[in-house]
N, C-alpha and C positions, 0 to 999 in steps of 0.2 A: 504494500499499499504506500502511496505517496500522499503526504499532507503538506500542502503549500497554498497560500492565498493568491499566488500569481499563476494564472492559467497558462501562461507561456512556459513557465518552469515545469508544470505538470505535463504539458504536451511534449516538451523536450525530453524529460525523463522517460515518459511512455515510449516515445519513438526509439530511444536508446535501448530500452529493455525489451520492447516487443520484438526487436530484431533477434533477440535470444530466446524467442518463443515463451516468454513469461506472461502469465495472466496478471494484469495490472488493475488495481482498484485505486481510485483517487478520492480525496476529500479536500475541500478548500477552506475548512475550518476545523478547529479542535472538536467542536460539538459534533459536526458531521462525522469526523473520524471515530469518536467514541461510539456513536450509534452503529457504525459499520463494525467496529471491533466487537461490540456486544452481540451482533448477529452473524458474524463470519468466524468460523472456527478453523479455517485453514490458511491463515496468514503466516508466511515464512519470515517476513521482516517488514518493518515500517520505516520509511524515510521521512523524517520530520524536519520541516523548515523552522528555523528559529534564529534569532540574533545570536551572534557569537558572544560569549562572556567577555565583558570589558570592551565591547566594540559596537559600532552601529552597523556593521556588515552582517550579511545573512549567510547562513550555511546550512547544509543538510547533515543531520545526525541519523544514525541507524540504530534501531533497537529491535528486539524480538518481542512478539506479543507475550504478555504475562510477566515480562521482566520489568524491573523498576529502574528508571534512569537515575544514575548517581553522578557525582561530580567527576568520576573517572571516565564516564561516557563522553564528557565534553572535551576530553583530550583527543578524541577521534571524530573529526568532522571533515566535511568537504565544502570548502568555501566556494561560493558562486562568483563568477561563472566557472564552469567546468566542462571538460570534454567527455565524449563517450568513453574513451579509454580510462580516464580518471574516475568516472562514476563506476564502471565495472570493476576496476581494481579496488576501489573503496568498499564496494559491496562484498566482493570476494574476501578481502582481508578481514572485514568485520564478521562475516558469517563464520569463517574459520575460527576466529578468536572466541566467539560465543559457543562454539560446538564442544 
């Protein structure tokens, strides 16, 4: 799932990930994301847009459903803008780390 208030970012991430034949669910608000999480039991990971700590820049953070975000999670982020290769590498690194 992708959670971002910018439709252009959602579409960019979808296009990058759909090339890898992944099913993508998106939400443009935290409220909508929570509704989806409550009703969807097969989410592998969630990319969340949030301001970077101590900055006005935005970045994507990755979490797995059911896990709690902690301060250590904010050491791993993908700052916008990013390339397809950067996004795929970021996802792969974080999925392995959480396994």
